[in-house]
Phi, psi and omega in degrees: 000134184293322181296319179294323178294321178293318180293335177290338180257317184272073176212163185293330180297317180290318181295318178294329176295319177296318178296321179295315179294322177296318178294323180294313180293326177290323179289327181252045183293337180276351182285126179287341181280318184271345182298325177295348181276356182293314181295312178299322179295321178297319179294322179294318180295315179296321178294319178295325181289327183264007182297313177232094183282065181244155182289339180287345177257024175300321178302318178295323179296321178291326175297316179294322177298320177295322179297315181291324179296313180294322179296315179294324180292316185283331181260001181056042180244136179280119177235123182288102181256337182303320179302333179297314182281325178292328177295325177295317180295328184276331187267336184257140181270099180278346180277349180289138182287136181283145179277337180234151179247126179251148183290329182213160180293159176286160179252113182272357185292336185241015179226156177251338177211163180243155179277172180293323179292325178290329178291338179278349182278153177289335179295333178295313180293323178299317181290322179297315179296321179295320179292319177296317178300312181294320181296316181293316180297317182295314182294314183287332179296324180280348176247013184289342180264002182286146181289339179260022182298318180302319179287331180292323187263002181298311176299325180297318182297317179296318182288326177293321177296322177294322178295317179295332178286324183273322185279137181245010179273123187297317182295319181290319178295324179296318179297309184290329176293324177295318177298316181298318181295318181292324180292316180295321179295318179290327177298315179294325180296317180291321180297320178292325181287327185269002177293329183268011182283138181251351180267168184262182183289330183278354181274085186293326183294313178293327177296317179295322178294317180297317180295321177295322179293320178294321178295321179293321179288331179097149179236157179301318181291322179292322177295318177295321180296320181295319178292320178292321181297322180297315179291319181294321179293320179295320178294323179293319178295324177295319179292321182291320181271359179055040180255025175292147182302109182285341180273359181269103180249032183292338180281350181264127180293144180267141178254122180275123182268143175270095185295331180294315179295321180296319180294319178295322179294320179293326178291325181285329181287141177290150181289136179252131185266129170058208175092137177268192182288326185251359185286141180271325184269358177080354177080115180254115182290336181284332184257026175122341174073043176279088184263065174070030183252310190265312187264008182292322182299326178279321185292320188290339180261004177277162176290164182295321179296317179295321179295323178294321177298315179297324180294316178296319179299317179295323178296317179297318179298322178297316180296317179298316179297324179293317179295316178300321179295319178297319179296318179296322177296322179294317179297319179296319178295321181293318179295322178295319179293323177296317179296323178294321179294318179299315178299324180293320179295318179298321178295321179294318179298317178299322178292325179293314178302320180295323180292324178296318180298318179296322179296315178300317181298318179294323179295316180298321180293325179290322179293323179294332181290337179285143184266324187270062181284325185290319181295321180293322179295320179294318179297323179295324180292318180296312180295328180293321181291321178297317179297321179295318180297317179298323180293318180296317179299320180297322182290323178294315178302321180295320180293317178298323178296320181294321180294319179298323180294323181291326177291000000 
């Protein structure tokens, strides 16, 4: 199956194996035993890169380009890497408008392919142009001291000019124009230096001496690469360690609020008492103050109908509690008024008893003031005996009358 064969090659295990072999051959470049493996490894990397020439596998292609660049640099072997990046510029349409806008470019360091939705984002094209820019600068900087540099970059110059003519995106044209200017400047520098050369093309020893001297003196492209590399490495370390300034929100647009309208709206809205984020009843401070703290975990997972029932039930309980409170307040007021009336009656009774005592005292004092007390007492005794005799006679007459009636 073709799909299974592609998956057997396009996976991280295979890519890491290529990187391991490239690092091994680069570290042991002086070994006569391992040196013959440079060419087969280069062919395997190029074959893996060209297995599926699709734009969704651009990340894998850039990984392979880095492997070949490092291998050629460490082993001092010429490996044509420029066609890898120039093929990307020629096959992909960078002038087409993206359907989606992304806040930042994609990161190709941890992926081998991109999805269809990611290919529609503007960040995909930004990252591809950045990788092509970095790959070309890195490769040419390490060959900037070569005596054949002008002939090496001639195809690159023509294709970059063609790209700048077709592409209308300002950022992409700016990147490629910078590469073109640095390459042309270094090309002229090498041409001027090799005009005074007296040895031929077959004199490898003198060529190596000349190239070492040019590298020691420095080239325009190599100086530019060192300054760019320093900035790129610092940015890469920030991304890897996630130490980018988290307080920098300059990329997020600011929304200016109309504070006057907000203040007017808040004045018009009725005040809401208490309540947590998830509370339905808003939290009643009079009934215990459950402001979304204790029963929220149960309430938020209930159905909407159950929450409405609980809400109605709580409202009814509030009304009942309010009525009970009013009744209790009324009873307390009534009991207080009854106690006040009772106290008032007791005060009145005490005042009445005091007046009788005073009356008795005054009567006694008036009687003491009279002088003929003995005569009055004797007269009372005489009248009292007469009254008693008359009463007895009256009672006898009544009894005789009753007997006559019975006969």
